[in-house]
C-alpha positions, 0 to 999 in steps of 0.5 A: 497522467495525473489529471487522468487519474483524478478524472477516473477516480471521480467517475468511480466515486460518481458511479458508486454514488449512483449504484448506491441509489439504485440499490436503495443504500443509505448514502450515509451508511456507505464508506468509500475506500481507496485501494490499489490492488497490485500488491499481494499479499496486502491487496490483490485480486482473486476470482474476480474479488479484491483479497488480501491482509488489508481487505480483510482489516478494512472489512472487518472494521466497516462491519464494527461500524454497521456500514457497507464498503465500496472500494475504488481501485486506483494506482498507488501514486493517486491514492493520497491525492484522492484522499486529500481531495475528499473524493473518497472516505479513506484509503488502505493501500500500505500507505506509510505515515511521513511528516509530509504526508500528515500535511495532506491527510489524517492517519489512523493508529498504525496496523502493520510495521515494515521497512525498505528492502532491496531485491535482486537475483542471487547472480548479481554484484550487488550484496549490500546497500552501497552496491546500489551506487551507479545501478539501475533501480526500479521502484513503484511510483508515489511510494515511501521507497522511491523517497528512501532511494532519492535521499540515500542515493544521488547517482542511481538511475531510477525507473518508475512503474505504476504497478508492483507487478510491472516492477517485478517484470522490469526486474525479470526482463533486466530493464533494472538490476534491482528493485526497491520495495517493503519488507513483508512483500519482499519475502512473499516474492522471494517464496514464489521466486527462490532465486532472489536475494533480499537486503534490508536498508537499516534505518528505514523502518515504517508503519502503515496506517489507514489514511483519512481526509483532514478532519474526518469524523472517522478517524475516532471510530475507526482508530477505536475498532482498529486498536480493538483488533489489535488488542485482541489479536485479530491483526496478529492472526491476519499477519500469520495467515498472509505473510511468511515473515513479518517485523517483530515489535 
């Protein structure tokens, strides 16, 4: 599956290169950005187009850089590998900055704060973090949430899915007793499914950043535009637009 993901990413990159040439675009003015679209409200498909909090951020940055953008929609577990191998110019997909990931890619300044939470039906015996012991727990493959589970619990049965929607289906179909995900997306999910309960896991605060290949010349200009959006309140406005609840500074 990993090799398939790499091959698909490569084919996507080649197809975009050819499309750029056909449309007469200057290759130097095109940024190829990897995303994972199955994660509302950060990134999702709406009327056949990518939409969401992170799409608005990266579109604004690229516009400020006077460039055009080509998106590569791939499974999250292949995102960082695609960036590290320089198959794309960068990625935005709720990517948490960690020391392990910093060894593979460069990160911009953070644009959003989150933490790991447990999502369970109200009709459950799980009421606190410790109650996950011995339970079947679902998580999206390749995420920081998967690592949090592995570090904190040695006796849970972990099931992994490549898409967030598949994770929700697993909980709905009783294939797992809980899912572990991020703060803001959990409250969005609860807004749609009020029968769900959210249990924060203390000590799991994280920040999301744009990932770039090591040594990318885009790091400084993207950081400048991103920090400008933070200072003038654009990021806060987008958070208000897309999230029911966010972690405050």
